N, C-alpha and C positions, 0 to 999 in steps of 0.2 A: 568770701565764698559766695557763689551765685546760687546755691541750693536753697530752695524755699521749703521748710518743713511746717509751715503754719497750718493749723487745723482749719477745716472748712465746715466744722460742726457747731459753730457758735460759741465755743468755749474761750476763744481768744488766745490759745496757746501758740507760741511760735516754735516749739519742738514737741514731739509726740511723747510727753512724759507726764504722768499723773501720780501723785502720792495718795495712796488709798487711805480711807478714813479709819485709821487705827490710832487709838488713844495714845500709845506709846511712841508713835512716830509723827503723826500729823499735828504739830503744834505750831505756834505763831512764828518761831524762827525758822522752821522749815518751810512754812507758807511764804515767808519773805524771800528767803533765798531761791526757792523754786521759781517764784514769780519773776525774780531778777533774771533768771536763766531762760525764762520763756515757758516754764512748765506750770502745773497747777497742783495745789494742795487741797484736799477735801477735808474740812474740819469735821471730826466724828459726831454723829447724831446723838450719842448718849451724854453729851456735855450740856449743862443747863444753858437755856437760851440767853441769859444775861452774859454768861462767860463767852459763848460764841460771838455774840454782839461786840464784846470787849475785844476779842481777838481780831475780829474783821476790822473794827475801827483802828486798832493799833497798826495792823499790816497796811491799811489804806494810808496811813500817815508816814510811812516809811518812804525814803527816796528811792525812786525807780532805778537809779544807777549807783550812787554812793552807798557804801556799807553803813549800817547803824553802829555808832560808836557806843562803847561802854564808858560812862561818865561818873566821876566822883568829885567831891570837893576838896579843896587843899587841906582841910581839917580831917578828912578821912585817913584811915591808917593803912599801912602796908598789908595788914591781914585782910582788910576789906578788898584791896586790889587783887591779892593772891587768890581770893575766893572767886573772883570774877574773870580773871585773865583767860581762863580756859573756855569761857562761854562763847568766845568768838574766834574764828579762824585767824583774824589779824593779830590777835595776841597782844593787845594794847589797851590801856585805860587813858582816856583823855581827862585831865584835871580841868574842870570848868569853874569859872567864877563869874557871876553876873551874866551867864549865857555864853560867855566867850572863853576860848581854850587859853589856858595859862601854863600848861605843862603836859608832859606825857610820861606815862609809866609803862615799862615792859618787864618781862620776867627777869632780865639782867639787873634791872634797878632795884629788885627786891632780894637779891641774893645776899646773904650774910648781913642782913639788916634786922633789927629788932622789929617784930610784927606790930608793935604798938607805935612805931615811928610814924608821925604824920606825913602825908605825901608831899607837902610843900617843901619838906626837908630833903627829899630824894628824888624828886621828879626832874626830868630833863626840861630846862626852861628855854633852851635855844630852839625855838619852834620854827619849823618851816610849814606854813599854812598854804593851802591850795584853794583857788577860787572855785566856787561852785558853777561857774560858767564854762569850765572846761569839759570837753568831751572825752571819750575814752582814749583816743590816740594822743591828744594833748596832755591828758593826765598822766599817761605813761612816760611821755617825753619829759614832763615836769619832774617826775620822780627820778628819772634816769639822769637828767641833767644835774640835780641837786644830790645825787648819790644816796637817796633815802629809799628804804623799803616801803615806808608808808608816811602818810601825813594827814593831819586833820583838815577838813574841808570846811571853809567858812563862806557866809554870805557877803555881800558888799558892806554891810554894817559890822562885820567881824563876828557875828554870831555863828556858833557851831552848827554845821549842817549834817556833816557825816564824817567818815574816814575812808581813805583810799589807800590800797596797796598796789604794787606793780602787778601782782597776779590778778587782782580785781579789775585793774584797768585793761590788762590783756584779755581777760574774759569779756569785758565790755565791748571789745572789737568783734567778738566771735558770736555773742548771744544777743538777742533782741528781747527785752522784758515783756511779759504778758500784762498788758494794761487795759483797764476799763475805759469807757468812753470819756472819762474825765481825767485820763492820763495817770491814774493810780494803779498800784500793784493789784493784780486780780487774784482772788481767792474764792474757793468754793466751800459749801457747807452741805453736809448730808442732813436729811430730815427724817429718815427712817420710814417706817410704814405703819407705825401706831399713832393713835390720837388723830387730831385734825391736821393732816399733812399739809393740805392746802393753805391753812392758816399760818402754819409754822413757816412755810416757804415764803408766803407773802410778808410776814413779819421780818424775815431775814433780808429779803429783797428791798423792802422800803425802809429798813432801819428803824422799825417801830416796835412797840411792845405788843404782845398778844396774850389774850386771855380767852379761854373757852369754857363752855358749860356743857356738861353731858346731857344730851336729850334722848339717849337711847343706848342700848347695849344688849348683847346676848351672851349667855353663858355657853361654856363647852358642853359637849354631849356626854352624859353619864351612861356608859355603855352597859348592856345587859346581855351576857352571853346565852342565857337561858332562852330568851326570846329570839336572839339571833339564830340559834341553832334550829328552833322551831320554824322560823321563816325560811332558813336555808333548805330545809327538807321539803317545804312546799314549793320553793322556787324551782328545785330540781325536778319536782313532779310536773310543774307547768312547762319547764323547758325554755330555751332561749327564743329569740325572734328569727323567724324563717322568712327570708326574702325571696321574691320571685326573680327570674333572670333579668326582667326589666328593672326591678328595684336594685339589684346588684350592680347593673350597668350604671344606674344613676348615682349609686353610693361611690363607685369608683371614679365617676367624673367629679363628684365633690371632693374626694380625696386627692384628686390631681391638683387641686388648688392649694393643698397644704405645703409648706415649706419645711417640714419636719417628718421624722419617721412615724409611721401609723400602722395599727394592726390590720390584718386581712378582713375583708368584708364579711367572710364566713364566721369570724370570731363572735359576731352577734348571736349566733345560734348556740354558743357554748355557755355554760354556767361556771363562773369562777368559784373556787372553794372558799368557804367561810374563813376570813382572816381578821383577827382582832388586833387593831393598831391604836395604841393609846395616844400617839402623837402623830396622827396621820394628816393633820391639816385639813384643808377644805374651806368651803364657804360658811357664811354665818346662817343660822336658822334659829327661830324662836322655839323650836323643838328642844333646844339646849336648856332653856329655862324650865320647860315642862318635864324634862327628864330628871330634874331634881325634886319633883313633886310626886312622881309615880313612874314605874318602869315603861319604857318606850322602846320601839324598834322600827327600823326603816330599811328600804331597799333602793337600789338604782337599776333601772332597766334602760336598754338602748332605745332611744326615740329618734336617733340620727345616725349617720354613717360612722362606724367605729373610728375613734381618733379625733372626732370633731370637737373643737374648743367650745366651751359654753359661751353664751352671750355673743355669738358670732353670726354672720349672715348665712354660713353654711349650716348652723343649727336651725335657724328659722326656715331655711330652704327644705330641710328634711322633716321638721316638726309638723308641717301642714299637709304632709302627704300620708299615704297609707303606712309608710315606714314608722312614722311617729305614733299613728293609731295602734299598730301591732305591739310596739314597746309599751304603750300605756296599758294594753290589755294584759300583757304579761304581769305588769306590776299589780293591776286590779285583781286578777285571779289569785296571785300569790298572797295578797293582803286578805282577801276574802277567806281563803283556806286557813290562814293563820287565825283570823277572827273565830272561825268555826271551832278550831282546836281550843281556843281560850274559853269559848262558851260551853263546850262539852267536856273540858278537862280541868276541874278546879285545882288539881295537883300542880298543873303547869302554872297557874295563876300564882299559887302560893310559892312555888319554887322561884318564880321571877321576882316576887316581893321580897323574899329572903335575901336574895342576891342584891336587890336594890339597897336594902337597909344595910348590908354589909359593905357595899361599895361606897355608900354615902357616908357611913360612919357618923362621926360627931359634927360633920359640916352642917352649918346652918345656912340655908339658902336665903339670900337677900337679892332682890332685883337690882341690877346695875344702874337702873334708872333712879333708885332711891324711892323716896315717898312722894315725889312730885308727880303731878298728873302727866300723862303722855303728851307729846307735842300735838298729836291729832286725837283729841279726846272726844271721840265720836259717841261715847256711852252716855254723856249727859244730854 
């Protein structure tokens, strides 16, 4: 076939097929088989680094064309063979002695045989071996000529290299394996989003070990509905951000650069209802640590065109204009009014403290940094 399905994204695949990083699916045998067909398997991120390293090493050691044989010694038993035969599609066990094949066992050889019988007593000894110098077409012709469904593959010194079936040879004429720059089967590994992702990726990429030390960390936010409702009331009093026609035109121009759906510019003038979400996600903040020491509350106000992603050039372009100033003033007025409520209403403070103690329960706060000094210890 003259169709080229090779990826152009740097993954090295020759067909557009990827096995997702699911623990029950993406194992070493799947990785090996997929790579031989030209696809890619992603090893899951929740597997220990040492195991991932072992799997990658094992896959890289497999032959890019010949199937991996199941091997046992002549002294192994029929029970040993039966437990392994189903592990590979070729359905055979190669009996090996001194690294060289001396027999072969299939399911038919194990029928009506005592399970404790040693393999050298029942194995087929009339072996037809195939040279590892043969290509896919030559391998198929070899098996067809000798009227064999499969044959062990050996190197020039007689050592076992792999095993090949007619179907495997036929597939070899249709598929091109996904190989790395050293001609080894290609495999991917997920690193997740937690911990030192860059270090984990570097460790996997360079086949090195990786250790890391925690030098910082932030707790989640301990929410306080009492203070949230008080601040919501004041935010509704202040109102949203009101743009001039010129600012609206600028905001729409910013929004025209987005490649995703976004709210109307006029939505900055509206106040969203209070919503308590325990698992809402978001960015990190050291207020999380403070919230385990005393009640806290915060708010967000629009300082850029609605829909603008944080940490983007669009956010910077809006933040330095009057639009940004208006959003900051909304936040400042709301915070000031809430502070006045707390100074003038002791019952509000007590209610927020009672809720804080209830939410915190028996949890004992400990800084994720531990007892060590901060990386930037500017207090000394």
